[in-house]
PDB file with SEQRES, HELIX, SHEET and CRYST1 records, atoms N, CA, C and O in Angstrom:
SEQRES   1 A   84  MET GLU LYS ARG LYS LYS TYR MET ALA ASP GLU SER GLU          
SEQRES   2 A   84  MET PHE VAL ASN PHE ARG ALA MET ARG LEU SER TRP LEU          
SEQRES   3 A   84  PHE LEU THR LEU MET LEU ILE VAL TRP SER LEU PHE GLY          
SEQRES   4 A   84  LEU ILE LYS THR GLY GLU PRO GLY ILE GLN PHE LEU ILE          
SEQRES   5 A   84  LEU CYS VAL SER THR VAL ILE PHE PHE THR ALA LYS LEU          
SEQRES   6 A   84  ILE ILE THR LYS LYS LEU THR LYS ASP ASP SER PRO GLU          
SEQRES   7 A   84  ASP ASP ALA ILE GLU GLU                                      
HELIX    1 AA1 GLU A   11  THR A   43  1                                  33    
HELIX    2 AA2 ILE A   48  THR A   72  1                                  25    
CRYST1    1.000    1.000    1.000  90.00  90.00  90.00 P 1           1          
ATOM      1  N   MET A   1     -18.838 -22.759   2.046  1.00  0.00           N  
ATOM      2  CA  MET A   1     -18.303 -21.628   2.637  1.00  0.00           C  
ATOM      3  C   MET A   1     -18.652 -20.352   1.722  1.00  0.00           C  
ATOM      4  O   MET A   1     -18.480 -20.347   0.503  1.00  0.00           O  
ATOM      5  N   GLU A   2     -19.130 -19.341   2.413  1.00  0.00           N  
ATOM      6  CA  GLU A   2     -19.464 -18.111   1.688  1.00  0.00           C  
ATOM      7  C   GLU A   2     -18.305 -17.273   1.407  1.00  0.00           C  
ATOM      8  O   GLU A   2     -17.424 -17.097   2.249  1.00  0.00           O  
ATOM      9  N   LYS A   3     -18.283 -16.734   0.202  1.00  0.00           N  
ATOM     10  CA  LYS A   3     -17.244 -15.669  -0.180  1.00  0.00           C  
ATOM     11  C   LYS A   3     -17.787 -14.325   0.198  1.00  0.00           C  
ATOM     12  O   LYS A   3     -18.940 -13.986  -0.068  1.00  0.00           O  
ATOM     13  N   ARG A   4     -16.960 -13.606   0.796  1.00  0.00           N  
ATOM     14  CA  ARG A   4     -17.297 -12.179   1.080  1.00  0.00           C  
ATOM     15  C   ARG A   4     -17.123 -11.268  -0.158  1.00  0.00           C  
ATOM     16  O   ARG A   4     -16.168 -11.382  -0.926  1.00  0.00           O  
ATOM     17  N   LYS A   5     -18.047 -10.415  -0.289  1.00  0.00           N  
ATOM     18  CA  LYS A   5     -17.901  -9.451  -1.434  1.00  0.00           C  
ATOM     19  C   LYS A   5     -16.812  -8.472  -1.079  1.00  0.00           C  
ATOM     20  O   LYS A   5     -16.627  -8.151   0.095  1.00  0.00           O  
ATOM     21  N   LYS A   6     -16.113  -8.009  -2.034  1.00  0.00           N  
ATOM     22  CA  LYS A   6     -15.054  -6.971  -1.853  1.00  0.00           C  
ATOM     23  C   LYS A   6     -15.766  -5.656  -1.673  1.00  0.00           C  
ATOM     24  O   LYS A   6     -16.568  -5.266  -2.521  1.00  0.00           O  
ATOM     25  N   TYR A   7     -15.473  -4.917  -0.512  1.00  0.00           N  
ATOM     26  CA  TYR A   7     -16.062  -3.687  -0.331  1.00  0.00           C  
ATOM     27  C   TYR A   7     -15.455  -2.555  -1.184  1.00  0.00           C  
ATOM     28  O   TYR A   7     -14.239  -2.374  -1.227  1.00  0.00           O  
ATOM     29  N   MET A   8     -16.315  -1.820  -1.841  1.00  0.00           N  
ATOM     30  CA  MET A   8     -15.930  -0.717  -2.711  1.00  0.00           C  
ATOM     31  C   MET A   8     -16.573   0.556  -2.108  1.00  0.00           C  
ATOM     32  O   MET A   8     -17.784   0.626  -1.902  1.00  0.00           O  
ATOM     33  N   ALA A   9     -15.721   1.542  -1.840  1.00  0.00           N  
ATOM     34  CA  ALA A   9     -16.283   2.795  -1.342  1.00  0.00           C  
ATOM     35  C   ALA A   9     -16.913   3.622  -2.457  1.00  0.00           C  
ATOM     36  O   ALA A   9     -16.421   3.649  -3.585  1.00  0.00           O  
ATOM     37  N   ASP A  10     -17.989   4.281  -2.126  1.00  0.00           N  
ATOM     38  CA  ASP A  10     -18.667   5.121  -3.103  1.00  0.00           C  
ATOM     39  C   ASP A  10     -17.881   6.458  -3.170  1.00  0.00           C  
ATOM     40  O   ASP A  10     -16.929   6.718  -2.435  1.00  0.00           O  
ATOM     41  N   GLU A  11     -18.400   7.311  -4.167  1.00  0.00           N  
ATOM     42  CA  GLU A  11     -17.681   8.592  -4.348  1.00  0.00           C  
ATOM     43  C   GLU A  11     -17.582   9.486  -3.166  1.00  0.00           C  
ATOM     44  O   GLU A  11     -16.518  10.029  -2.867  1.00  0.00           O  
ATOM     45  N   SER A  12     -18.659   9.640  -2.505  1.00  0.00           N  
ATOM     46  CA  SER A  12     -18.603  10.554  -1.330  1.00  0.00           C  
ATOM     47  C   SER A  12     -17.647   9.981  -0.193  1.00  0.00           C  
ATOM     48  O   SER A  12     -16.923  10.750   0.439  1.00  0.00           O  
ATOM     49  N   GLU A  13     -17.660   8.712   0.036  1.00  0.00           N  
ATOM     50  CA  GLU A  13     -16.704   8.181   0.994  1.00  0.00           C  
ATOM     51  C   GLU A  13     -15.211   8.339   0.607  1.00  0.00           C  
ATOM     52  O   GLU A  13     -14.340   8.638   1.424  1.00  0.00           O  
ATOM     53  N   MET A  14     -14.997   8.115  -0.689  1.00  0.00           N  
ATOM     54  CA  MET A  14     -13.627   8.302  -1.237  1.00  0.00           C  
ATOM     55  C   MET A  14     -13.238   9.792  -1.089  1.00  0.00           C  
ATOM     56  O   MET A  14     -12.100  10.083  -0.720  1.00  0.00           O  
ATOM     57  N   PHE A  15     -14.124  10.705  -1.359  1.00  0.00           N  
ATOM     58  CA  PHE A  15     -13.840  12.083  -1.239  1.00  0.00           C  
ATOM     59  C   PHE A  15     -13.459  12.444   0.213  1.00  0.00           C  
ATOM     60  O   PHE A  15     -12.461  13.121   0.463  1.00  0.00           O  
ATOM     61  N   VAL A  16     -14.316  11.952   1.188  1.00  0.00           N  
ATOM     62  CA  VAL A  16     -14.125  12.257   2.629  1.00  0.00           C  
ATOM     63  C   VAL A  16     -12.753  11.662   3.021  1.00  0.00           C  
ATOM     64  O   VAL A  16     -11.986  12.347   3.698  1.00  0.00           O  
ATOM     65  N   ASN A  17     -12.419  10.437   2.632  1.00  0.00           N  
ATOM     66  CA  ASN A  17     -11.169   9.789   2.980  1.00  0.00           C  
ATOM     67  C   ASN A  17      -9.984  10.554   2.451  1.00  0.00           C  
ATOM     68  O   ASN A  17      -8.967  10.762   3.113  1.00  0.00           O  
ATOM     69  N   PHE A  18     -10.187  10.972   1.177  1.00  0.00           N  
ATOM     70  CA  PHE A  18      -9.068  11.768   0.533  1.00  0.00           C  
ATOM     71  C   PHE A  18      -8.794  13.027   1.233  1.00  0.00           C  
ATOM     72  O   PHE A  18      -7.643  13.422   1.414  1.00  0.00           O  
ATOM     73  N   ARG A  19      -9.856  13.676   1.639  1.00  0.00           N  
ATOM     74  CA  ARG A  19      -9.708  14.999   2.319  1.00  0.00           C  
ATOM     75  C   ARG A  19      -9.097  14.745   3.781  1.00  0.00           C  
ATOM     76  O   ARG A  19      -8.250  15.510   4.242  1.00  0.00           O  
ATOM     77  N   ALA A  20      -9.529  13.731   4.420  1.00  0.00           N  
ATOM     78  CA  ALA A  20      -8.948  13.472   5.721  1.00  0.00           C  
ATOM     79  C   ALA A  20      -7.336  13.081   5.597  1.00  0.00           C  
ATOM     80  O   ALA A  20      -6.497  13.498   6.394  1.00  0.00           O  
ATOM     81  N   MET A  21      -7.075  12.319   4.607  1.00  0.00           N  
ATOM     82  CA  MET A  21      -5.677  11.863   4.391  1.00  0.00           C  
ATOM     83  C   MET A  21      -4.885  13.160   4.111  1.00  0.00           C  
ATOM     84  O   MET A  21      -3.826  13.362   4.705  1.00  0.00           O  
ATOM     85  N   ARG A  22      -5.349  13.990   3.270  1.00  0.00           N  
ATOM     86  CA  ARG A  22      -4.675  15.232   2.852  1.00  0.00           C  
ATOM     87  C   ARG A  22      -4.386  16.168   4.038  1.00  0.00           C  
ATOM     88  O   ARG A  22      -3.301  16.722   4.214  1.00  0.00           O  
ATOM     89  N   LEU A  23      -5.489  16.292   4.853  1.00  0.00           N  
ATOM     90  CA  LEU A  23      -5.272  17.202   6.048  1.00  0.00           C  
ATOM     91  C   LEU A  23      -4.338  16.583   7.038  1.00  0.00           C  
ATOM     92  O   LEU A  23      -3.548  17.306   7.645  1.00  0.00           O  
ATOM     93  N   SER A  24      -4.376  15.278   7.243  1.00  0.00           N  
ATOM     94  CA  SER A  24      -3.430  14.566   8.086  1.00  0.00           C  
ATOM     95  C   SER A  24      -1.987  14.747   7.563  1.00  0.00           C  
ATOM     96  O   SER A  24      -1.066  15.053   8.320  1.00  0.00           O  
ATOM     97  N   TRP A  25      -1.836  14.554   6.293  1.00  0.00           N  
ATOM     98  CA  TRP A  25      -0.497  14.692   5.681  1.00  0.00           C  
ATOM     99  C   TRP A  25       0.091  16.075   5.852  1.00  0.00           C  
ATOM    100  O   TRP A  25       1.275  16.252   6.138  1.00  0.00           O  
ATOM    101  N   LEU A  26      -0.795  17.062   5.664  1.00  0.00           N  
ATOM    102  CA  LEU A  26      -0.444  18.515   5.753  1.00  0.00           C  
ATOM    103  C   LEU A  26      -0.005  18.745   7.233  1.00  0.00           C  
ATOM    104  O   LEU A  26       1.054  19.308   7.510  1.00  0.00           O  
ATOM    105  N   PHE A  27      -0.850  18.292   8.132  1.00  0.00           N  
ATOM    106  CA  PHE A  27      -0.487  18.551   9.627  1.00  0.00           C  
ATOM    107  C   PHE A  27       0.864  17.894   9.943  1.00  0.00           C  
ATOM    108  O   PHE A  27       1.737  18.525  10.539  1.00  0.00           O  
ATOM    109  N   LEU A  28       1.030  16.660   9.553  1.00  0.00           N  
ATOM    110  CA  LEU A  28       2.383  15.983   9.869  1.00  0.00           C  
ATOM    111  C   LEU A  28       3.511  16.657   9.195  1.00  0.00           C  
ATOM    112  O   LEU A  28       4.566  16.812   9.810  1.00  0.00           O  
ATOM    113  N   THR A  29       3.373  17.074   7.967  1.00  0.00           N  
ATOM    114  CA  THR A  29       4.444  17.805   7.267  1.00  0.00           C  
ATOM    115  C   THR A  29       4.817  19.113   7.902  1.00  0.00           C  
ATOM    116  O   THR A  29       5.992  19.451   8.041  1.00  0.00           O  
ATOM    117  N   LEU A  30       3.740  19.884   8.305  1.00  0.00           N  
ATOM    118  CA  LEU A  30       3.964  21.218   8.930  1.00  0.00           C  
ATOM    119  C   LEU A  30       4.675  20.998  10.327  1.00  0.00           C  
ATOM    120  O   LEU A  30       5.593  21.735  10.685  1.00  0.00           O  
ATOM    121  N   MET A  31       4.241  20.025  11.041  1.00  0.00           N  
ATOM    122  CA  MET A  31       4.782  19.758  12.410  1.00  0.00           C  
ATOM    123  C   MET A  31       6.281  19.285  12.259  1.00  0.00           C  
ATOM    124  O   MET A  31       7.139  19.659  13.058  1.00  0.00           O  
ATOM    125  N   LEU A  32       6.549  18.470  11.226  1.00  0.00           N  
ATOM    126  CA  LEU A  32       8.010  18.075  10.975  1.00  0.00           C  
ATOM    127  C   LEU A  32       8.876  19.282  10.618  1.00  0.00           C  
ATOM    128  O   LEU A  32      10.023  19.424  11.041  1.00  0.00           O  
ATOM    129  N   ILE A  33       8.265  20.120   9.829  1.00  0.00           N  
ATOM    130  CA  ILE A  33       9.067  21.389   9.462  1.00  0.00           C  
ATOM    131  C   ILE A  33       9.339  22.224  10.703  1.00  0.00           C  
ATOM    132  O   ILE A  33      10.465  22.674  10.914  1.00  0.00           O  
ATOM    133  N   VAL A  34       8.307  22.436  11.533  1.00  0.00           N  
ATOM    134  CA  VAL A  34       8.490  23.214  12.773  1.00  0.00           C  
ATOM    135  C   VAL A  34       9.464  22.591  13.684  1.00  0.00           C  
ATOM    136  O   VAL A  34      10.326  23.268  14.247  1.00  0.00           O  
ATOM    137  N   TRP A  35       9.341  21.205  13.860  1.00  0.00           N  
ATOM    138  CA  TRP A  35      10.208  20.496  14.723  1.00  0.00           C  
ATOM    139  C   TRP A  35      11.658  20.537  14.194  1.00  0.00           C  
ATOM    140  O   TRP A  35      12.583  20.695  14.991  1.00  0.00           O  
ATOM    141  N   SER A  36      11.878  20.402  12.895  1.00  0.00           N  
ATOM    142  CA  SER A  36      13.163  20.495  12.279  1.00  0.00           C  
ATOM    143  C   SER A  36      13.819  21.889  12.507  1.00  0.00           C  
ATOM    144  O   SER A  36      14.975  22.004  12.915  1.00  0.00           O  
ATOM    145  N   LEU A  37      13.037  22.899  12.228  1.00  0.00           N  
ATOM    146  CA  LEU A  37      13.577  24.314  12.459  1.00  0.00           C  
ATOM    147  C   LEU A  37      13.885  24.477  13.929  1.00  0.00           C  
ATOM    148  O   LEU A  37      14.931  25.043  14.249  1.00  0.00           O  
ATOM    149  N   PHE A  38      13.046  24.020  14.854  1.00  0.00           N  
ATOM    150  CA  PHE A  38      13.287  24.132  16.273  1.00  0.00           C  
ATOM    151  C   PHE A  38      14.583  23.457  16.649  1.00  0.00           C  
ATOM    152  O   PHE A  38      15.395  24.034  17.372  1.00  0.00           O  
ATOM    153  N   GLY A  39      14.790  22.254  16.176  1.00  0.00           N  
ATOM    154  CA  GLY A  39      15.986  21.434  16.407  1.00  0.00           C  
ATOM    155  C   GLY A  39      17.205  22.075  15.808  1.00  0.00           C  
ATOM    156  O   GLY A  39      18.276  22.074  16.416  1.00  0.00           O  
ATOM    157  N   LEU A  40      17.054  22.630  14.604  1.00  0.00           N  
ATOM    158  CA  LEU A  40      18.221  23.348  13.953  1.00  0.00           C  
ATOM    159  C   LEU A  40      18.693  24.597  14.707  1.00  0.00           C  
ATOM    160  O   LEU A  40      19.885  24.889  14.799  1.00  0.00           O  
ATOM    161  N   ILE A  41      17.649  25.354  15.268  1.00  0.00           N  
ATOM    162  CA  ILE A  41      18.020  26.552  15.950  1.00  0.00           C  
ATOM    163  C   ILE A  41      18.575  26.197  17.375  1.00  0.00           C  
ATOM    164  O   ILE A  41      19.484  26.877  17.850  1.00  0.00           O  
ATOM    165  N   LYS A  42      18.030  25.129  18.066  1.00  0.00           N  
ATOM    166  CA  LYS A  42      18.486  24.773  19.329  1.00  0.00           C  
ATOM    167  C   LYS A  42      19.809  24.111  19.335  1.00  0.00           C  
ATOM    168  O   LYS A  42      20.663  24.458  20.151  1.00  0.00           O  
ATOM    169  N   THR A  43      20.025  23.164  18.457  1.00  0.00           N  
ATOM    170  CA  THR A  43      21.244  22.335  18.490  1.00  0.00           C  
ATOM    171  C   THR A  43      22.197  22.628  17.316  1.00  0.00           C  
ATOM    172  O   THR A  43      23.369  22.258  17.378  1.00  0.00           O  
ATOM    173  N   GLY A  44      21.725  23.271  16.275  1.00  0.00           N  
ATOM    174  CA  GLY A  44      22.602  23.535  15.141  1.00  0.00           C  
ATOM    175  C   GLY A  44      22.619  22.368  14.121  1.00  0.00           C  
ATOM    176  O   GLY A  44      23.349  22.438  13.132  1.00  0.00           O  
ATOM    177  N   GLU A  45      21.862  21.349  14.339  1.00  0.00           N  
ATOM    178  CA  GLU A  45      21.795  20.148  13.508  1.00  0.00           C  
ATOM    179  C   GLU A  45      20.253  19.860  13.183  1.00  0.00           C  
ATOM    180  O   GLU A  45      19.371  20.077  14.014  1.00  0.00           O  
ATOM    181  N   PRO A  46      20.011  19.364  11.935  1.00  0.00           N  
ATOM    182  CA  PRO A  46      18.606  19.186  11.595  1.00  0.00           C  
ATOM    183  C   PRO A  46      17.910  18.049  12.338  1.00  0.00           C  
ATOM    184  O   PRO A  46      16.715  18.151  12.617  1.00  0.00           O  
ATOM    185  N   GLY A  47      18.604  16.994  12.659  1.00  0.00           N  
ATOM    186  CA  GLY A  47      18.047  15.930  13.409  1.00  0.00           C  
ATOM    187  C   GLY A  47      17.283  14.906  12.558  1.00  0.00           C  
ATOM    188  O   GLY A  47      17.101  15.072  11.352  1.00  0.00           O  
ATOM    189  N   ILE A  48      16.838  13.818  13.258  1.00  0.00           N  
ATOM    190  CA  ILE A  48      16.146  12.717  12.534  1.00  0.00           C  
ATOM    191  C   ILE A  48      14.825  13.257  11.887  1.00  0.00           C  
ATOM    192  O   ILE A  48      14.424  12.803  10.815  1.00  0.00           O  
ATOM    193  N   GLN A  49      14.161  14.242  12.573  1.00  0.00           N  
ATOM    194  CA  GLN A  49      12.924  14.685  11.997  1.00  0.00           C  
ATOM    195  C   GLN A  49      12.986  15.278  10.566  1.00  0.00           C  
ATOM    196  O   GLN A  49      12.054  15.163   9.769  1.00  0.00           O  
ATOM    197  N   PHE A  50      14.110  15.899  10.304  1.00  0.00           N  
ATOM    198  CA  PHE A  50      14.385  16.464   8.973  1.00  0.00           C  
ATOM    199  C   PHE A  50      14.569  15.278   7.954  1.00  0.00           C  
ATOM    200  O   PHE A  50      14.125  15.386   6.810  1.00  0.00           O  
ATOM    201  N   LEU A  51      15.190  14.209   8.352  1.00  0.00           N  
ATOM    202  CA  LEU A  51      15.389  13.012   7.495  1.00  0.00           C  
ATOM    203  C   LEU A  51      13.960  12.391   7.246  1.00  0.00           C  
ATOM    204  O   LEU A  51      13.646  12.012   6.117  1.00  0.00           O  
ATOM    205  N   ILE A  52      13.187  12.304   8.209  1.00  0.00           N  
ATOM    206  CA  ILE A  52      11.807  11.768   8.035  1.00  0.00           C  
ATOM    207  C   ILE A  52      11.056  12.640   7.075  1.00  0.00           C  
ATOM    208  O   ILE A  52      10.397  12.127   6.170  1.00  0.00           O  
ATOM    209  N   LEU A  53      11.129  13.942   7.233  1.00  0.00           N  
ATOM    210  CA  LEU A  53      10.447  14.905   6.281  1.00  0.00           C  
ATOM    211  C   LEU A  53      10.928  14.713   4.873  1.00  0.00           C  
ATOM    212  O   LEU A  53      10.120  14.665   3.946  1.00  0.00           O  
ATOM    213  N   CYS A  54      12.281  14.599   4.678  1.00  0.00           N  
ATOM    214  CA  CYS A  54      12.775  14.438   3.268  1.00  0.00           C  
ATOM    215  C   CYS A  54      12.371  13.157   2.742  1.00  0.00           C  
ATOM    216  O   CYS A  54      11.970  13.124   1.578  1.00  0.00           O  
ATOM    217  N   VAL A  55      12.418  12.030   3.468  1.00  0.00           N  
ATOM    218  CA  VAL A  55      12.069  10.701   2.891  1.00  0.00           C  
ATOM    219  C   VAL A  55      10.549  10.755   2.559  1.00  0.00           C  
ATOM    220  O   VAL A  55      10.169  10.292   1.484  1.00  0.00           O  
ATOM    221  N   SER A  56       9.708  11.275   3.393  1.00  0.00           N  
ATOM    222  CA  SER A  56       8.295  11.202   3.067  1.00  0.00           C  
ATOM    223  C   SER A  56       7.997  12.091   1.907  1.00  0.00           C  
ATOM    224  O   SER A  56       7.049  11.817   1.172  1.00  0.00           O  
ATOM    225  N   THR A  57       8.786  13.196   1.683  1.00  0.00           N  
ATOM    226  CA  THR A  57       8.532  14.091   0.516  1.00  0.00           C  
ATOM    227  C   THR A  57       8.942  13.261  -0.740  1.00  0.00           C  
ATOM    228  O   THR A  57       8.205  13.229  -1.725  1.00  0.00           O  
ATOM    229  N   VAL A  58      10.092  12.611  -0.694  1.00  0.00           N  
ATOM    230  CA  VAL A  58      10.494  11.773  -1.778  1.00  0.00           C  
ATOM    231  C   VAL A  58       9.517  10.738  -2.229  1.00  0.00           C  
ATOM    232  O   VAL A  58       9.254  10.533  -3.414  1.00  0.00           O  
ATOM    233  N   ILE A  59       8.970  10.069  -1.175  1.00  0.00           N  
ATOM    234  CA  ILE A  59       7.968   8.926  -1.362  1.00  0.00           C  
ATOM    235  C   ILE A  59       6.713   9.592  -1.956  1.00  0.00           C  
ATOM    236  O   ILE A  59       6.099   8.991  -2.838  1.00  0.00           O  
ATOM    237  N   PHE A  60       6.317  10.735  -1.550  1.00  0.00           N  
ATOM    238  CA  PHE A  60       5.126  11.444  -2.044  1.00  0.00           C  
ATOM    239  C   PHE A  60       5.245  11.681  -3.551  1.00  0.00           C  
ATOM    240  O   PHE A  60       4.383  11.287  -4.336  1.00  0.00           O  
ATOM    241  N   PHE A  61       6.406  12.374  -3.944  1.00  0.00           N  
ATOM    242  CA  PHE A  61       6.504  12.774  -5.329  1.00  0.00           C  
ATOM    243  C   PHE A  61       6.787  11.600  -6.191  1.00  0.00           C  
ATOM    244  O   PHE A  61       6.364  11.602  -7.347  1.00  0.00           O  
ATOM    245  N   THR A  62       7.500  10.550  -5.705  1.00  0.00           N  
ATOM    246  CA  THR A  62       7.726   9.320  -6.479  1.00  0.00           C  
ATOM    247  C   THR A  62       6.396   8.562  -6.759  1.00  0.00           C  
ATOM    248  O   THR A  62       6.120   8.134  -7.880  1.00  0.00           O  
ATOM    249  N   ALA A  63       5.600   8.425  -5.687  1.00  0.00           N  
ATOM    250  CA  ALA A  63       4.319   7.825  -5.918  1.00  0.00           C  
ATOM    251  C   ALA A  63       3.419   8.607  -6.886  1.00  0.00           C  
ATOM    252  O   ALA A  63       2.740   8.021  -7.729  1.00  0.00           O  
ATOM    253  N   LYS A  64       3.427   9.948  -6.746  1.00  0.00           N  
ATOM    254  CA  LYS A  64       2.663  10.792  -7.677  1.00  0.00           C  
ATOM    255  C   LYS A  64       3.057  10.601  -9.107  1.00  0.00           C  
ATOM    256  O   LYS A  64       2.200  10.531  -9.987  1.00  0.00           O  
ATOM    257  N   LEU A  65       4.357  10.515  -9.359  1.00  0.00           N  
ATOM    258  CA  LEU A  65       4.936  10.363 -10.689  1.00  0.00           C  
ATOM    259  C   LEU A  65       4.542   8.985 -11.326  1.00  0.00           C  
ATOM    260  O   LEU A  65       4.165   8.877 -12.493  1.00  0.00           O  
ATOM    261  N   ILE A  66       4.666   7.942 -10.444  1.00  0.00           N  
ATOM    262  CA  ILE A  66       4.329   6.533 -10.888  1.00  0.00           C  
ATOM    263  C   ILE A  66       2.887   6.453 -11.197  1.00  0.00           C  
ATOM    264  O   ILE A  66       2.534   5.945 -12.261  1.00  0.00           O  
ATOM    265  N   ILE A  67       1.993   6.929 -10.323  1.00  0.00           N  
ATOM    266  CA  ILE A  67       0.608   6.776 -10.488  1.00  0.00           C  
ATOM    267  C   ILE A  67       0.176   7.588 -11.713  1.00  0.00           C  
ATOM    268  O   ILE A  67      -0.626   7.096 -12.507  1.00  0.00           O  
ATOM    269  N   THR A  68       0.689   8.839 -11.895  1.00  0.00           N  
ATOM    270  CA  THR A  68       0.352   9.598 -13.074  1.00  0.00           C  
ATOM    271  C   THR A  68       0.730   8.927 -14.377  1.00  0.00           C  
ATOM    272  O   THR A  68      -0.041   8.930 -15.337  1.00  0.00           O  
ATOM    273  N   LYS A  69       1.950   8.338 -14.409  1.00  0.00           N  
ATOM    274  CA  LYS A  69       2.381   7.640 -15.594  1.00  0.00           C  
ATOM    275  C   LYS A  69       1.463   6.403 -15.844  1.00  0.00           C  
ATOM    276  O   LYS A  69       1.082   6.112 -16.977  1.00  0.00           O  
ATOM    277  N   LYS A  70       1.147   5.731 -14.795  1.00  0.00           N  
ATOM    278  CA  LYS A  70       0.235   4.560 -14.923  1.00  0.00           C  
ATOM    279  C   LYS A  70      -1.079   4.892 -15.486  1.00  0.00           C  
ATOM    280  O   LYS A  70      -1.648   4.159 -16.294  1.00  0.00           O  
ATOM    281  N   LEU A  71      -1.571   6.033 -15.041  1.00  0.00           N  
ATOM    282  CA  LEU A  71      -2.971   6.429 -15.537  1.00  0.00           C  
ATOM    283  C   LEU A  71      -2.986   6.967 -16.910  1.00  0.00           C  
ATOM    284  O   LEU A  71      -4.005   6.898 -17.597  1.00  0.00           O  
ATOM    285  N   THR A  72      -1.808   7.542 -17.366  1.00  0.00           N  
ATOM    286  CA  THR A  72      -1.785   8.143 -18.756  1.00  0.00           C  
ATOM    287  C   THR A  72      -1.086   7.217 -19.702  1.00  0.00           C  
ATOM    288  O   THR A  72      -0.905   7.554 -20.872  1.00  0.00           O  
ATOM    289  N   LYS A  73      -0.684   6.049 -19.229  1.00  0.00           N  
ATOM    290  CA  LYS A  73      -0.042   4.999 -20.143  1.00  0.00           C  
ATOM    291  C   LYS A  73      -1.043   4.540 -21.252  1.00  0.00           C  
ATOM    292  O   LYS A  73      -0.619   4.272 -22.376  1.00  0.00           O  
ATOM    293  N   ASP A  74      -2.264   4.454 -20.966  1.00  0.00           N  
ATOM    294  CA  ASP A  74      -3.217   3.865 -21.860  1.00  0.00           C  
ATOM    295  C   ASP A  74      -3.619   4.857 -22.936  1.00  0.00           C  
ATOM    296  O   ASP A  74      -4.244   4.442 -23.911  1.00  0.00           O  
ATOM    297  N   ASP A  75      -3.297   6.161 -22.823  1.00  0.00           N  
ATOM    298  CA  ASP A  75      -3.643   7.102 -23.812  1.00  0.00           C  
ATOM    299  C   ASP A  75      -2.545   6.951 -24.997  1.00  0.00           C  
ATOM    300  O   ASP A  75      -1.328   6.967 -24.814  1.00  0.00           O  
ATOM    301  N   SER A  76      -3.172   6.809 -26.195  1.00  0.00           N  
ATOM    302  CA  SER A  76      -2.271   6.589 -27.334  1.00  0.00           C  
ATOM    303  C   SER A  76      -2.205   7.965 -28.069  1.00  0.00           C  
ATOM    304  O   SER A  76      -3.138   8.768 -28.048  1.00  0.00           O  
ATOM    305  N   PRO A  77      -1.012   8.171 -28.727  1.00  0.00           N  
ATOM    306  CA  PRO A  77      -0.902   9.495 -29.470  1.00  0.00           C  
ATOM    307  C   PRO A  77      -1.896   9.615 -30.621  1.00  0.00           C  
ATOM    308  O   PRO A  77      -2.226  10.739 -31.001  1.00  0.00           O  
ATOM    309  N   GLU A  78      -2.378   8.544 -31.182  1.00  0.00           N  
ATOM    310  CA  GLU A  78      -3.316   8.591 -32.270  1.00  0.00           C  
ATOM    311  C   GLU A  78      -4.679   9.228 -31.893  1.00  0.00           C  
ATOM    312  O   GLU A  78      -5.381   9.837 -32.700  1.00  0.00           O  
ATOM    313  N   ASP A  79      -4.985   9.028 -30.587  1.00  0.00           N  
ATOM    314  CA  ASP A  79      -6.283   9.535 -30.079  1.00  0.00           C  
ATOM    315  C   ASP A  79      -6.264  11.074 -30.044  1.00  0.00           C  
ATOM    316  O   ASP A  79      -7.279  11.750 -30.211  1.00  0.00           O  
ATOM    317  N   ASP A  80      -5.018  11.589 -29.810  1.00  0.00           N  
ATOM    318  CA  ASP A  80      -4.973  13.107 -29.751  1.00  0.00           C  
ATOM    319  C   ASP A  80      -4.782  13.791 -31.082  1.00  0.00           C  
ATOM    320  O   ASP A  80      -4.751  15.020 -31.139  1.00  0.00           O  
ATOM    321  N   ALA A  81      -4.653  13.042 -32.145  1.00  0.00           N  
ATOM    322  CA  ALA A  81      -4.459  13.619 -33.517  1.00  0.00           C  
ATOM    323  C   ALA A  81      -5.872  14.241 -34.025  1.00  0.00           C  
ATOM    324  O   ALA A  81      -6.971  13.742 -33.786  1.00  0.00           O  
ATOM    325  N   ILE A  82      -5.659  15.299 -34.691  1.00  0.00           N  
ATOM    326  CA  ILE A  82      -6.906  15.988 -35.315  1.00  0.00           C  
ATOM    327  C   ILE A  82      -7.178  15.297 -36.531  1.00  0.00           C  
ATOM    328  O   ILE A  82      -6.298  15.181 -37.384  1.00  0.00           O  
ATOM    329  N   GLU A  83      -8.409  14.794 -36.694  1.00  0.00           N  
ATOM    330  CA  GLU A  83      -8.852  14.150 -37.895  1.00  0.00           C  
ATOM    331  C   GLU A  83      -9.286  15.136 -38.932  1.00  0.00           C  
ATOM    332  O   GLU A  83     -10.010  16.082 -38.620  1.00  0.00           O  
ATOM    333  N   GLU A  84      -8.873  14.947 -40.142  1.00  0.00           N  
ATOM    334  CA  GLU A  84      -9.297  15.885 -41.224  1.00  0.00           C  
ATOM    335  C   GLU A  84     -10.296  15.269 -42.065  1.00  0.00           C  
ATOM    336  O   GLU A  84     -10.771  15.889 -43.016  1.00  0.00           O  
TER     337      GLU A  84                                                      
END                                                                             
């Protein structure tokens, strides 16, 4: 039985995918903000769309924090010291 090789995207494909995801996230966030404001003005309550917006924002910043810590964990303080 043949083993399939794991597909690895090249730099340009990763760049394109990142841009597409960022634009999609921006669109969804803006639409949730508009929908939340519309619902707040019309009914006086923020609605479920505001909850979705808040949860997605918390997930975004939590993931960003975790990934940043994971990437900077390998840097040791000795590497940053100035050698004399």
